[in-house]
N, C-alpha and C positions, 0 to 999 in steps of 0.2 A: 278482326275478318268475320265478315256477312253469315247469317246459318246458310246463305246458298253455298259460298266458299266452303265451310265448314262440311256442311253434307257433300260435295264433291268429293272436297282432302281427305275425309273419312273414308269413304268408297272406294278412293286409290290407294289407300293403304291395305284394303282388304281386298283389291284385286277383283271389283264386283263395278259394273256399270246401272247408273244411276234410271228409273224409271221414273217417268213423269206422264202423270195422264192427265189429258185436259178434258173438263167437262164445262159446260154454260150451265153458267149460275141462273135455279128457276127453271132447271128443267133437269126430271118430268115436274117438279114444283118445288115451291121457296121454300118450302119448309120441310122439305126432304133434302133440299143441299148439303148441308153441315153433315145429318147425318152419313149419305154419299162419299163424301172425301173422308170422314172417316173409316170406313168401310173400304174404300179403299189403301188404305193407310194401314189397314191390316191387311190388304190382299199384297203390299209388298210395296207398295206407292213409297217413292225417296222424296219424290216433291209433287206440287199441289197447282194444276195451272189450271185458273178457274176464269172462263169465258166470260166476258162484259157483254149480254143479246146490246145487237146496234142493229136499226133496222134498213141498213144495206153495208151489210159484210161481206164485201167485193172478192174478201181473200178465201171465201168458206165454198168448199161445196154443197148441194144439196143437201145431204145429210143434215152437216149443221148450217146450214140456212133456215130448217124447219126449225132446229131443235132452237134459234137464236128465237122465230117466228111464237114458238110456242114459251119460252121466258119473257118476251114481253107481252103477252096477252095475260101471261099470270103475274103480270105488275113487276119485274126483275127491271133496276135500274141501279147505277153509279151508286149512290147512297148506301141502297137498303143490303148490296151485297158488300158493299165494307161492314155492314154491320153483320152480314155472315160470316166474315172474318175472325170479327170478333168472338163470337158463338164458337166459332171453332179452337180458336185458340182458350178459349177458360181450360179444356179440357187437352188440349195437346200445342204444347210450346216448345214442340223440337223440329216437326214438318216446315219446310220452309212453304209457303205459298206466295203465287207471281197472280198477278192479274193482266189476264191480256185482252187488247180489244182495239178501237177507233180510237183517232185524235178525239172526234166531237166530243165525247163524255167529261173526257177531262179538261179539254179546252172551257168545255161553258163551266164547268165549279171554280176554274180555275187553278193554273198550278200550285201556288206555293198553298193555295185552299183545300188540295187535293192531299198534295204531301202531309201534311197534317194532318189531313182524316185520314190518310194509310199509317202512318207514326202510329196515332192512337190505339188505333188497331191492331199493328203488329206485322202490319202485310211486309213484304222483303221485299216482291219488285215490279216492276210495272216493263208490260211488250205495249208499244201503241204499232200496229202494223201498219200507218200508212204518215208517223211521222219519220221523214229522211232523216241521216246526220246532218244535212243542212243546216236542219230548223230546231235542235234538237238542246242548241243549249240553253232554251231558257228553259225547260222542263230538266233538263238534267243540273241544273244548276240547281233546282230543289227537290230532286230527290236526294243528291251526295250531302245536301243541309240537313234530312233526316235520317242519311246513314241507308236508301233504297238503293238497290243495283235496278239498271235496266239494260232490259235484254232485248239486242238484236238482228233481227232476220237477217239470211245472208242465203239467196236463192243460185239455180244450180249456173243462172246466165248473168251472173253479176261478175265483172269484169277483176282480174285482181287488187286493179289499183283503186276500185273503189272496194272491193273486201276490204284492205288495209287502212281507210278512212272511218268504214262503217267500224270497223273493230276497236278501233281508236276509239271511240266513244263508249263503248259496251260494258259492263261490270257483271257480275256473277257467272254469266255462262254465254254462249252465243249458242243462237239456235240457227240449224242448216237447215233448209227448205232442200229434202232429198228429192222434188222432184216439182218440170213444170205445169204451171195451172193451178186449182184449188184445192183444197185439202179433200180428201178421197178419193181422189184419184191417180190411174196410172199404175206403174209396178214398177217395184225398184231395180236398179239397175248396183248394186254393193262396190263392184270395183271401181264405179264412175261415186258414188259416193264416198268411198275410201278416197281416191283422189282430189274432191274438194273439201273433203274435212282436211286431209294434212296443206290444202294452201291455205284453210282460215291460220292454223298454226302454225305457218312459216309467221306469221302477222300477229300473233297474239301467244298469250301464256293463257288466256283463259279454255275452261273446258269447252269443247263442243258436242251438243244434243241436237239429236237428231231427229227428224218429227214429218212427217206426210207422207200416205201409201205405208205406214205399217201396222196392218188387221191381227196377227194371229203370233203365236209363238216363235214361226221360221222364220219369219219376217223380221221379227222383235231380234232373234240370237242372232243375222247374220247383219243386221245393222251394229249391234253391242259390238261385235268383234273387232270394227273400227272408230268405234266413238266413243264419246265420255258418258252420254245419258242419251234415253230413248224415248220419246215422245209418243203417242197413241191417244188420240183424239176421235177421229168418227169411228172406229170401231167403237169404242162403248156408248158412245150418242146412240148410235144405231143398234146394237143389246140394246139398249131398256125401252127404244122405239119400239120396238122388234116387240120385247114384252108384255108391252102395253096393249099394242096393237095384235097381240094375241090373247088379249083378255085378263091380261095380267093386271095387278095392284101396283104400286109404288115399289112394294115392296117387293116382290118379282122383277121391275126394272132392277134394283138395286144389286139383288142378288144376281140379276143378267151380269150386271157391270163389275161386278167386284169376285163373279169367278171366271170373267175373260179374263181381268187384270192377272188375277193369281195366275193360270195359264201360261201368261205371257211370263210373268215373273221366274215361273219352273223355264221357260224357254230360254229367257238371258243367261241365268244362271247355272244352266246344264243340268238342271234335276227334274225327276219324272213323278 
């Protein structure tokens, strides 16, 4: 059983929903990314989703686009991000970590070379926004060779027959995009999310995590009622950016993100 599958199984036994924060490696700084990852685990994260910055992040809204720009300016790249995962693993061997990004950096490294490097640092999964299921056979073969999961996105507009094809290639969990458009935009329709999650579950036994548009404890709690996992990204990234814009340092940014995630954890768990 993969670390991700084990995490979801344990949470299901406890009647709890996975909380999956998304951060961009290198934002607000390469030297604080690992510390941020540990802080988020301390605030209730079950799985860490680490964004690999890219020069053309087409799926992202303004908040995360700017984070990608800052991270690239800070020197973040796929190879040193893998080293950050290695550093995180030195003191946390339990929390699943997945990389989310775009195909170009992985293809440039080479699928086999990436899989080998990822296995060496004990990475759990990869999510590439722009590799469709029709073209995933080569990368899937390499990830399976080293025991890594491949996470796929399903959109609100994905036809049901294509949902079946997508989830047939996936492992670990399925990531349902709750809104049309880019990250950080729009308002959630929980009833619609519930219907689409049910469609996905009709075609696979994998857990379903929901992201995009989850901004606070209330929105996270509503999604947690119908999903196995809740992904929070733009709100966390924005909280750090605002802390720095207000004159704070990296420690203030980490405190803002971990504080927000703790509130969201409490919301999901129904505690105060």
